[in-house]
Short mmCIF file of the C-alpha atoms (twelve columns), coordinates in Angstrom:
data_MODEL
# 
_entry.id   MODEL 
# 
loop_
_atom_site.group_PDB 
_atom_site.id 
_atom_site.type_symbol 
_atom_site.label_atom_id 
_atom_site.label_alt_id 
_atom_site.label_comp_id 
_atom_site.label_asym_id 
_atom_site.label_seq_id 
_atom_site.Cartn_x 
_atom_site.Cartn_y 
_atom_site.Cartn_z 
_atom_site.pdbx_PDB_model_num 
ATOM 1   C CA . MET A 1   7.634   22.221  -11.230 1 
ATOM 2   C CA . TYR A 2   9.809   25.209  -12.141 1 
ATOM 3   C CA . LYS A 3   13.584  25.126  -12.282 1 
ATOM 4   C CA . VAL A 4   15.317  28.498  -12.446 1 
ATOM 5   C CA . SER A 5   17.954  28.880  -15.200 1 
ATOM 6   C CA . LYS A 6   19.790  31.774  -16.878 1 
ATOM 7   C CA . LYS A 7   17.529  31.550  -19.934 1 
ATOM 8   C CA . GLY A 8   14.320  31.569  -18.005 1 
ATOM 9   C CA . VAL A 9   12.278  28.957  -16.241 1 
ATOM 10  C CA . SER A 10  12.188  25.293  -17.239 1 
ATOM 11  C CA . LYS A 11  8.951   23.450  -16.506 1 
ATOM 12  C CA . THR A 12  9.564   19.744  -16.032 1 
ATOM 13  C CA . ALA A 13  6.973   16.982  -15.687 1 
ATOM 14  C CA . SER A 14  8.668   14.049  -13.976 1 
ATOM 15  C CA . PHE A 15  6.867   10.863  -14.853 1 
ATOM 16  C CA . LEU A 16  6.897   7.516   -13.110 1 
ATOM 17  C CA . PHE A 17  10.231  5.654   -12.987 1 
ATOM 18  C CA . GLY A 18  12.270  8.647   -14.130 1 
ATOM 19  C CA . PHE A 19  10.750  9.447   -17.519 1 
ATOM 20  C CA . SER A 20  10.501  13.200  -18.093 1 
ATOM 21  C CA . SER A 21  9.231   15.671  -20.622 1 
ATOM 22  C CA . THR A 22  10.439  19.308  -20.624 1 
ATOM 23  C CA . PHE A 23  8.611   22.424  -21.768 1 
ATOM 24  C CA . ARG A 24  10.437  25.787  -21.723 1 
ATOM 25  C CA . TYR A 25  9.108   29.294  -21.570 1 
ATOM 26  C CA . HIS A 26  10.711  32.648  -20.709 1 
ATOM 27  C CA . GLY A 27  9.910   35.074  -17.977 1 
ATOM 28  C CA . LYS A 28  10.060  35.202  -14.205 1 
ATOM 29  C CA . CYS A 29  8.064   33.062  -11.873 1 
ATOM 30  C CA . PRO A 30  5.582   35.271  -9.925  1 
ATOM 31  C CA . LYS A 31  6.540   35.841  -6.309  1 
ATOM 32  C CA . LYS A 32  3.417   34.120  -5.015  1 
ATOM 33  C CA . GLU A 33  4.526   30.959  -6.844  1 
ATOM 34  C CA . ARG A 34  8.080   30.876  -5.503  1 
ATOM 35  C CA . PHE A 35  7.873   27.813  -3.304  1 
ATOM 36  C CA . LEU A 36  10.582  25.161  -3.179  1 
ATOM 37  C CA . ASP A 37  10.029  21.436  -3.099  1 
ATOM 38  C CA . SER A 38  12.293  18.931  -1.303  1 
ATOM 39  C CA . ARG A 39  14.899  19.092  -4.108  1 
ATOM 40  C CA . GLY A 40  15.086  22.877  -4.288  1 
ATOM 41  C CA . TYR A 41  12.895  23.255  -7.366  1 
ATOM 42  C CA . MET A 42  10.325  26.005  -7.561  1 
ATOM 43  C CA . THR A 43  6.824   24.628  -7.674  1 
ATOM 44  C CA . LYS A 44  3.344   26.079  -7.896  1 
ATOM 45  C CA . PRO A 45  1.274   25.817  -4.730  1 
ATOM 46  C CA . SER A 46  -1.759  23.745  -5.704  1 
ATOM 47  C CA . LYS A 47  -5.334  24.379  -4.689  1 
ATOM 48  C CA . HIS A 48  -5.049  21.777  -1.921  1 
ATOM 49  C CA . LYS A 49  -4.656  23.452  1.438   1 
ATOM 50  C CA . ARG A 50  -5.569  20.820  4.007   1 
ATOM 51  C CA . VAL A 51  -2.742  18.339  4.396   1 
ATOM 52  C CA . ALA A 52  -2.484  15.198  6.509   1 
ATOM 53  C CA . ILE A 53  0.910   13.710  7.328   1 
ATOM 54  C CA . TYR A 54  1.452   9.963   7.664   1 
ATOM 55  C CA . ALA A 55  4.703   8.757   9.213   1 
ATOM 56  C CA . ARG A 56  5.785   5.307   10.318  1 
ATOM 57  C CA . VAL A 57  8.761   3.676   11.955  1 
ATOM 58  C CA . SER A 58  9.170   0.031   12.798  1 
ATOM 59  C CA . THR A 59  9.801   -0.786  16.448  1 
ATOM 60  C CA . LYS A 60  12.756  -2.876  15.239  1 
ATOM 61  C CA . ASP A 61  14.315  0.000   13.290  1 
ATOM 62  C CA . LYS A 62  14.977  2.053   16.434  1 
ATOM 63  C CA . GLN A 63  14.455  5.215   14.388  1 
ATOM 64  C CA . ASP A 64  13.021  8.504   15.539  1 
ATOM 65  C CA . VAL A 65  9.812   9.266   13.662  1 
ATOM 66  C CA . GLN A 66  10.301  12.947  14.400  1 
ATOM 67  C CA . ASN A 67  13.123  13.024  11.833  1 
ATOM 68  C CA . GLN A 68  10.501  12.317  9.183   1 
ATOM 69  C CA . VAL A 69  7.806   14.542  10.644  1 
ATOM 70  C CA . ARG A 70  10.085  17.569  11.011  1 
ATOM 71  C CA . GLU A 71  10.993  17.648  7.310   1 
ATOM 72  C CA . LEU A 72  7.411   16.979  6.233   1 
ATOM 73  C CA . ARG A 73  6.220   19.900  8.342   1 
ATOM 74  C CA . GLN A 74  8.868   22.146  6.824   1 
ATOM 75  C CA . TRP A 75  7.759   21.134  3.331   1 
ATOM 76  C CA . CYS A 76  4.168   22.091  4.165   1 
ATOM 77  C CA . THR A 77  5.348   25.446  5.481   1 
ATOM 78  C CA . ARG A 78  7.273   26.143  2.265   1 
ATOM 79  C CA . MET A 79  4.227   25.205  0.215   1 
ATOM 80  C CA . ASN A 80  1.945   27.319  2.400   1 
ATOM 81  C CA . TYR A 81  -0.188  24.273  3.268   1 
ATOM 82  C CA . ALA A 82  -2.146  23.829  6.483   1 
ATOM 83  C CA . ILE A 83  -1.501  20.582  8.383   1 
ATOM 84  C CA . VAL A 84  -4.818  19.361  9.737   1 
ATOM 85  C CA . LYS A 85  -3.633  16.108  11.293  1 
ATOM 86  C CA . GLU A 86  -0.618  13.849  11.743  1 
ATOM 87  C CA . TYR A 87  -0.950  10.056  11.774  1 
ATOM 88  C CA . ILE A 88  2.025   8.254   13.290  1 
ATOM 89  C CA . ASP A 89  2.479   4.480   13.577  1 
ATOM 90  C CA . SER A 90  5.230   2.500   15.281  1 
ATOM 91  C CA . GLU A 91  4.498   -0.775  13.540  1 
ATOM 92  C CA . SER A 92  5.920   -2.907  10.759  1 
ATOM 93  C CA . GLY A 93  4.843   -1.731  7.315   1 
ATOM 94  C CA . SER A 94  4.050   -5.320  6.356   1 
ATOM 95  C CA . LYS A 95  1.107   -5.323  8.774   1 
ATOM 96  C CA . GLY A 96  -2.319  -4.872  7.238   1 
ATOM 97  C CA . ARG A 97  -4.572  -1.869  7.596   1 
ATOM 98  C CA . GLY A 98  -6.438  -3.325  10.557  1 
ATOM 99  C CA . GLU A 99  -3.195  -3.860  12.455  1 
ATOM 100 C CA . ARG A 100 -1.987  -0.270  12.118  1 
ATOM 101 C CA . LYS A 101 -4.278  1.950   14.145  1 
ATOM 102 C CA . GLN A 102 -3.251  5.310   12.702  1 
ATOM 103 C CA . PHE A 103 -3.153  3.958   9.146   1 
ATOM 104 C CA . THR A 104 -6.725  2.744   9.569   1 
ATOM 105 C CA . GLN A 105 -7.851  6.056   11.049  1 
ATOM 106 C CA . MET A 106 -6.177  7.949   8.238   1 
ATOM 107 C CA . PHE A 107 -8.219  6.088   5.611   1 
ATOM 108 C CA . GLU A 108 -11.433 6.620   7.570   1 
ATOM 109 C CA . ASP A 109 -10.770 10.364  7.676   1 
ATOM 110 C CA . ALA A 110 -9.817  10.377  3.991   1 
ATOM 111 C CA . SER A 111 -13.171 8.788   3.115   1 
ATOM 112 C CA . ARG A 112 -14.839 11.709  4.916   1 
ATOM 113 C CA . ARG A 113 -12.634 14.233  3.044   1 
ATOM 114 C CA . LYS A 114 -11.147 15.651  6.228   1 
ATOM 115 C CA . PHE A 115 -8.034  16.531  4.225   1 
ATOM 116 C CA . ASP A 116 -7.164  17.119  0.578   1 
ATOM 117 C CA . LEU A 117 -3.599  15.827  0.364   1 
ATOM 118 C CA . LEU A 118 -1.794  12.982  2.130   1 
ATOM 119 C CA . LEU A 119 1.927   13.537  2.548   1 
ATOM 120 C CA . PHE A 120 4.248   10.680  3.501   1 
ATOM 121 C CA . TRP A 121 8.026   10.293  3.676   1 
ATOM 122 C CA . ALA A 122 8.447   7.472   1.144   1 
ATOM 123 C CA . LEU A 123 6.468   4.562   -0.223  1 
ATOM 124 C CA . ASP A 124 8.169   2.037   2.089   1 
ATOM 125 C CA . ARG A 125 7.109   4.200   5.055   1 
ATOM 126 C CA . PHE A 126 3.544   4.210   3.726   1 
ATOM 127 C CA . THR A 127 3.264   0.416   3.402   1 
ATOM 128 C CA . ARG A 128 5.285   -2.719  2.734   1 
ATOM 129 C CA . GLU A 129 2.401   -5.041  1.960   1 
ATOM 130 C CA . GLY A 130 3.445   -5.653  -1.632  1 
ATOM 131 C CA . LEU A 131 2.808   -3.983  -4.959  1 
ATOM 132 C CA . ALA A 132 -0.863  -4.939  -5.343  1 
ATOM 133 C CA . LYS A 133 -1.861  -3.697  -1.875  1 
ATOM 134 C CA . THR A 134 0.197   -0.510  -2.228  1 
ATOM 135 C CA . ILE A 135 -1.452  0.408   -5.527  1 
ATOM 136 C CA . PHE A 136 -4.867  -0.450  -4.083  1 
ATOM 137 C CA . TYR A 137 -4.322  1.991   -1.210  1 
ATOM 138 C CA . LEU A 138 -3.195  4.800   -3.539  1 
ATOM 139 C CA . GLN A 139 -6.142  4.221   -5.854  1 
ATOM 140 C CA . GLN A 140 -8.498  4.215   -2.889  1 
ATOM 141 C CA . LEU A 141 -7.197  7.602   -1.771  1 
ATOM 142 C CA . ASP A 142 -7.824  8.926   -5.260  1 
ATOM 143 C CA . SER A 143 -11.358 7.510   -5.241  1 
ATOM 144 C CA . TYR A 144 -11.996 9.599   -2.110  1 
ATOM 145 C CA . GLY A 145 -10.802 12.694  -3.941  1 
ATOM 146 C CA . VAL A 146 -7.636  12.843  -1.828  1 
ATOM 147 C CA . ARG A 147 -4.272  13.439  -3.509  1 
ATOM 148 C CA . PHE A 148 -1.057  11.803  -2.316  1 
ATOM 149 C CA . HIS A 149 2.548   12.990  -2.322  1 
ATOM 150 C CA . SER A 150 5.743   11.079  -1.511  1 
ATOM 151 C CA . TYR A 151 8.373   13.434  -0.099  1 
ATOM 152 C CA . ARG A 152 11.355  11.319  -1.163  1 
ATOM 153 C CA . GLU A 153 9.932   10.168  -4.499  1 
ATOM 154 C CA . GLU A 154 9.020   13.263  -6.490  1 
ATOM 155 C CA . TYR A 155 7.506   11.259  -9.349  1 
ATOM 156 C CA . LEU A 156 5.035   9.621   -6.981  1 
ATOM 157 C CA . ASN A 157 2.518   12.368  -6.430  1 
ATOM 158 C CA . SER A 158 -0.975  12.949  -7.730  1 
ATOM 159 C CA . ASP A 159 -1.161  16.611  -6.659  1 
ATOM 160 C CA . ASN A 160 0.748   17.509  -9.840  1 
ATOM 161 C CA . GLU A 161 -2.008  17.876  -12.451 1 
ATOM 162 C CA . LEU A 162 0.501   17.398  -15.284 1 
ATOM 163 C CA . VAL A 163 1.235   13.815  -14.351 1 
ATOM 164 C CA . ARG A 164 -1.735  12.754  -12.217 1 
ATOM 165 C CA . ASP A 165 -3.722  10.997  -14.955 1 
ATOM 166 C CA . ILE A 166 -0.596  9.329   -16.348 1 
ATOM 167 C CA . LEU A 167 0.484   8.172   -12.894 1 
ATOM 168 C CA . LEU A 168 -2.912  6.696   -12.026 1 
ATOM 169 C CA . SER A 169 -3.091  4.992   -15.413 1 
ATOM 170 C CA . VAL A 170 0.337   3.413   -14.879 1 
ATOM 171 C CA . LEU A 171 -0.605  2.327   -11.352 1 
ATOM 172 C CA . SER A 172 -3.796  0.726   -12.672 1 
ATOM 173 C CA . SER A 173 -1.817  -1.144  -15.319 1 
ATOM 174 C CA . LEU A 174 0.736   -2.341  -12.756 1 
ATOM 175 C CA . ALA A 175 -2.040  -3.545  -10.453 1 
ATOM 176 C CA . LYS A 176 -3.585  -5.557  -13.282 1 
ATOM 177 C CA . GLN A 177 -0.235  -7.122  -14.164 1 
ATOM 178 C CA . GLU A 178 0.399   -8.001  -10.521 1 
ATOM 179 C CA . ARG A 179 -3.000  -9.726  -10.217 1 
ATOM 180 C CA . LEU A 180 -2.235  -11.754 -13.342 1 
ATOM 181 C CA . ARG A 181 1.191   -12.763 -11.975 1 
ATOM 182 C CA . ILE A 182 -0.335  -13.843 -8.653  1 
ATOM 183 C CA . SER A 183 -2.987  -15.861 -10.497 1 
ATOM 184 C CA . GLU A 184 -0.364  -17.536 -12.686 1 
ATOM 185 C CA . ARG A 185 1.842   -18.390 -9.685  1 
ATOM 186 C CA . THR A 186 -1.154  -19.845 -7.836  1 
ATOM 187 C CA . LYS A 187 -2.163  -22.004 -10.797 1 
ATOM 188 C CA . ALA A 188 1.428   -23.185 -11.260 1 
ATOM 189 C CA . GLY A 189 1.666   -24.089 -7.572  1 
ATOM 190 C CA . LEU A 190 -1.581  -26.069 -7.678  1 
ATOM 191 C CA . GLU A 191 -0.468  -27.929 -10.789 1 
ATOM 192 C CA . THR A 192 2.863   -28.832 -9.145  1 
ATOM 193 C CA . ALA A 193 1.009   -30.111 -6.066  1 
ATOM 194 C CA . ARG A 194 -1.311  -32.257 -8.209  1 
ATOM 195 C CA . ARG A 195 1.637   -33.805 -10.020 1 
ATOM 196 C CA . LYS A 196 3.124   -34.745 -6.656  1 
ATOM 197 C CA . GLY A 197 -0.123  -36.468 -5.719  1 
ATOM 198 C CA . LYS A 198 -1.147  -33.928 -3.085  1 
ATOM 199 C CA . HIS A 199 -4.841  -33.413 -2.461  1 
ATOM 200 C CA . ILE A 200 -6.069  -29.944 -3.445  1 
ATOM 201 C CA . GLY A 201 -9.147  -28.291 -1.983  1 
ATOM 202 C CA . ALA A 202 -11.627 -29.591 0.587   1 
ATOM 203 C CA . PRO A 203 -11.185 -33.261 1.518   1 
ATOM 204 C CA . THR A 204 -13.580 -35.745 -0.091  1 
ATOM 205 C CA . LYS A 205 -15.713 -38.035 2.064   1 
ATOM 206 C CA . ALA A 206 -13.579 -41.035 1.157   1 
ATOM 207 C CA . HIS A 207 -10.375 -39.163 1.991   1 
ATOM 208 C CA . LEU A 208 -11.837 -37.933 5.292   1 
ATOM 209 C CA . LYS A 209 -12.970 -41.420 6.301   1 
ATOM 210 C CA . GLU A 210 -9.504  -42.795 5.582   1 
ATOM 211 C CA . GLU A 211 -7.813  -40.066 7.646   1 
ATOM 212 C CA . ILE A 212 -10.141 -40.620 10.617  1 
ATOM 213 C CA . LYS A 213 -9.677  -44.399 10.446  1 
ATOM 214 C CA . LEU A 214 -5.888  -44.066 10.311  1 
ATOM 215 C CA . LEU A 215 -5.755  -41.746 13.326  1 
ATOM 216 C CA . ALA A 216 -8.250  -43.887 15.241  1 
ATOM 217 C CA . LYS A 217 -6.021  -46.958 14.766  1 
ATOM 218 C CA . ARG A 218 -3.176  -44.974 16.294  1 
ATOM 219 C CA . GLY A 219 -5.276  -44.607 19.429  1 
ATOM 220 C CA . MET A 220 -6.148  -40.949 19.010  1 
ATOM 221 C CA . SER A 221 -9.390  -39.835 20.661  1 
ATOM 222 C CA . LYS A 222 -12.284 -38.357 18.708  1 
ATOM 223 C CA . PRO A 223 -11.855 -34.776 20.074  1 
ATOM 224 C CA . LYS A 224 -8.129  -34.847 19.212  1 
ATOM 225 C CA . ILE A 225 -8.847  -36.143 15.704  1 
ATOM 226 C CA . ALA A 226 -11.368 -33.332 15.181  1 
ATOM 227 C CA . LYS A 227 -8.800  -30.783 16.326  1 
ATOM 228 C CA . LYS A 228 -6.011  -32.230 14.182  1 
ATOM 229 C CA . LEU A 229 -8.120  -32.410 11.031  1 
ATOM 230 C CA . LYS A 230 -9.817  -29.085 11.844  1 
ATOM 231 C CA . ILE A 231 -13.283 -30.511 11.489  1 
ATOM 232 C CA . ALA A 232 -16.359 -30.647 13.724  1 
ATOM 233 C CA . ARG A 233 -16.550 -33.438 16.320  1 
ATOM 234 C CA . GLN A 234 -19.881 -34.489 14.822  1 
ATOM 235 C CA . THR A 235 -18.084 -35.166 11.531  1 
ATOM 236 C CA . VAL A 236 -15.659 -37.488 13.334  1 
ATOM 237 C CA . TYR A 237 -18.568 -39.334 14.933  1 
ATOM 238 C CA . THR A 238 -20.295 -39.605 11.537  1 
ATOM 239 C CA . TYR A 239 -17.264 -41.137 9.813   1 
ATOM 240 C CA . TRP A 240 -15.998 -43.134 12.769  1 
ATOM 241 C CA . PRO A 241 -15.092 -46.631 11.489  1 
ATOM 242 C CA . ALA A 242 -17.307 -49.518 12.639  1 
ATOM 243 C CA . LYS A 243 -14.209 -51.706 13.014  1 
ATOM 244 C CA . LEU A 244 -10.638 -50.670 13.745  1 
# 
């Protein structure tokens, strides 16, 4: 990015979470490079020309998605980018890819390289499925050769060559840490359950026989027992007690 000052032009690489490194040189920014980003900074137009916009509003938010789309379109105009398609969802961001029709379509088109850059309003508009899923989606876009750019979070963009490799490296590290935390929480939860005497995993034959016998004594029918225990009816017949 280029920020105009009295002494010349300051070139700033904004890294993830606010870290920055500044390099200064003198001279004027060529006219063909005088494009402004969302914060009013001059920025070079990259080689990416085909842009797809993804916007989302929750049906509970009662927001107008056009408020997002309008500013995203204006940004593309300032950057001299061509918008090839707009994907708009009116669903909760916590829903998975299969539950958001436009989100799913967007990834299918990205895999076919129908656009070079995905522009979205902010990360919470992109998805709210948690850190691991979010990073997975961003990494998947990169694996397709598609860059991403968050309009409200200037540090979160891979179309800036200065920070792209650093950003992806940090995202990869965060994803690894998140997987480790999930694994540790799962193991801790299982250990707590074992200490409380709860059965973990698939029921043993002895445990299953005892459950069926107990429910049978209560007068429950075989089909109802199968439904309650979520097992096949044949299993109930197999372990049905000879005497109640």
